[in-house]
C-alpha positions in Angstrom: 37.7 11.4 -29.0 35.1 8.7 -29.1 32.2 9.0 -26.6 31.5 6.0 -24.4 28.0 4.6 -23.8 27.4 4.9 -20.0 25.6 1.5 -19.9 28.7 -0.4 -20.9 32.0 -0.6 -19.1 35.4 -1.8 -20.2 36.4 -5.2 -18.9 40.0 -6.2 -18.1 40.5 -7.4 -21.7 41.0 -4.8 -24.4 38.1 -3.9 -26.7 35.5 -6.0 -24.9 32.5 -4.3 -23.4 30.1 -5.7 -20.8 26.8 -4.1 -19.8 26.6 -2.2 -16.6 23.7 -4.1 -14.9 23.4 -1.7 -12.0 22.8 1.4 -14.1 20.5 -0.5 -16.5 18.3 -1.9 -13.6 18.2 1.5 -12.0 17.0 3.2 -15.3 14.4 0.4 -15.7 13.1 1.0 -12.2 12.8 4.7 -12.8 10.9 4.1 -16.1 8.5 1.7 -14.4 8.0 4.1 -11.5 7.2 7.0 -13.9 4.8 4.8 -15.9 3.0 3.7 -12.7 2.7 7.3 -11.6 1.3 8.3 -15.0 -1.3 5.5 -14.7 -2.3 6.6 -11.2 -2.7 10.2 -12.6 -5.2 8.9 -15.1 -7.6 7.7 -12.5 -10.6 10.0 -12.3 -10.7 12.2 -9.2 -14.4 11.6 -8.8 -16.6 8.6 -9.1 -20.1 8.9 -10.5 -23.0 6.5 -10.5 -26.7 6.8 -11.3 -29.3 6.9 -8.6 -32.5 4.9 -8.9 -34.2 7.9 -10.5 -31.1 8.3 -12.8 -31.4 4.7 -14.0 -35.1 5.3 -14.9 -34.1 8.6 -16.6 -31.4 6.8 -18.7 -33.8 4.1 -19.6 -36.4 6.7 -20.8 -33.7 8.5 -22.7 -32.6 5.3 -24.6 -36.3 4.5 -25.3 -36.9 8.0 -26.7 -33.7 7.7 -28.8 -34.8 4.4 -30.3 -38.2 5.7 -31.0 -36.8 8.8 -32.7 -34.5 6.8 -34.9 -37.2 4.3 -35.9 -39.9 6.9 -36.7 -37.9 9.9 -37.8 -40.2 12.2 -35.9 -38.6 15.6 -35.3 -40.5 16.1 -32.0 -38.9 12.9 -30.6 -35.4 14.2 -31.7 -36.2 17.4 -29.9 -37.2 15.5 -26.8 -34.1 13.4 -27.0 -31.9 16.5 -27.2 -33.6 17.9 -24.1 -33.1 14.7 -22.1 -29.4 14.5 -23.1 -29.0 18.2 -22.2 -30.4 17.4 -18.7 -27.6 14.8 -18.3 -24.9 17.2 -19.4 -26.2 20.0 -17.2 -26.4 17.7 -14.2 -22.8 16.7 -14.7 -21.5 20.2 -15.1 -23.4 21.6 -12.1 -22.4 18.7 -9.8 -18.8 19.2 -10.8 -19.0 22.9 -10.1 -20.4 22.0 -6.7 -17.4 19.8 -5.8 -14.6 21.6 -7.7 -13.5 24.3 -5.3 -14.0 22.4 -2.0 -11.2 21.8 0.4 -11.8 19.2 3.1 -9.4 18.7 6.0 -9.4 16.9 9.3 -8.3 18.4 12.7 -7.3 15.7 15.2 -7.4 16.1 19.0 -4.1 16.6 20.8 -4.6 13.6 23.1 -6.4 10.3 22.3 -6.8 7.5 24.8 -7.5 3.9 23.7 -11.1 2.8 24.2 -12.4 6.3 24.8 -14.1 8.5 22.2 -12.2 11.6 21.1 -13.7 14.6 19.4 -12.2 15.5 16.0 -13.2 18.1 13.5 -13.8 18.1 9.8 -13.2 21.5 8.1 -15.0 22.0 4.8 -14.3 25.2 2.9 -15.5 26.6 -0.4 -12.6 28.4 -2.2 -14.8 29.7 -5.0 -15.1 33.4 -5.2 -18.6 33.6 -6.6 -20.4 30.2 -6.8 -21.8 28.3 -3.8 -21.9 24.6 -3.4 -25.1 22.8 -2.8 -26.3 19.5 -1.3 -23.1 18.1 0.2 -22.8 14.8 2.1 -19.5 14.5 4.1 -18.6 11.2 5.6 -15.7 10.8 8.0 -14.2 8.0 10.0 -17.5 7.0 11.7 -20.4 5.9 9.6 -22.2 9.2 10.5 -22.7 11.5 7.6 -23.0 15.2 7.7 -25.3 17.1 5.3 -24.8 20.7 4.1 -27.6 22.3 2.1 -25.5 25.3 1.0 -21.9 26.3 1.4 -21.5 29.9 0.5 -18.4 31.2 -1.4 -15.3 31.7 0.8 -17.1 30.0 3.7 -15.6 27.4 6.0 -17.8 25.1 8.1 -16.5 23.0 11.0 -18.2 19.6 11.6 -17.8 17.3 14.6 -16.4 13.8 14.2 -16.2 11.1 16.9 -13.0 9.0 16.8 -12.6 5.8 18.7 -9.5 3.6 18.7 -9.7 0.2 20.3 -6.0 -0.1 21.1 -2.8 1.9 21.4 -0.4 2.4 18.5 -0.5 3.9 15.0 -3.8 3.9 13.2 -4.8 4.9 9.7 -7.9 6.9 9.4 -10.2 6.3 6.4 -10.4 8.9 3.7 -13.0 11.6 3.8 -15.8 11.3 1.2 -17.6 14.3 -0.1 -20.6 13.5 -2.4 -23.5 15.3 -4.0 -26.7 14.6 -5.9 -27.1 18.2 -7.0 -29.0 19.4 -9.1 -31.6 16.8 -10.3 -30.7 13.8 -8.1 -30.0 11.8 -11.3 -26.3 10.9 -10.4 -24.4 10.5 -7.2 -20.9 12.1 -7.6 -18.3 11.3 -5.0 -14.9 12.7 -4.3 -12.4 11.2 -1.9 -9.6 13.0 -0.1 -6.5 11.2 1.1 -6.6 12.5 4.7 
């Protein structure tokens, strides 16, 4: 028995096949959707940008690197290695500070148009051993909260003022958690989809 291709169907005439456009288009849509989901998965979960001090530090690092390659001085290579290790350590420690954080938003039960409502932002550190340092949390308002230290397995509740100008459905902006820990060379930011 010969197996049929599912993308072709028999027409009324014998031995003539026509493509099944519905199945082909559906398969194409599924493929495109899976490619788009894969591309969205490749986006980095955090954004990182140098601070003003970080730009100076990078400029000094490039200068020392150029001087080391031009002169061949071992002391300059050692200094370059130390500067590059500061950048790597800064990235690892700031990632550790943001990695195990869970940020959620608690909305009030009743909200009236034109009147401020008190919401809550819950920040918890799910790490068992390592604390998080120097956290900036920004909610719906432009007001930013600063946490110096968040101990392991600790949850902190922060106040947030919500104000809606009119009735209806509203989309709240995502919560931003950022840190400059440990050397204030880079500003690393993570967004939550709440």
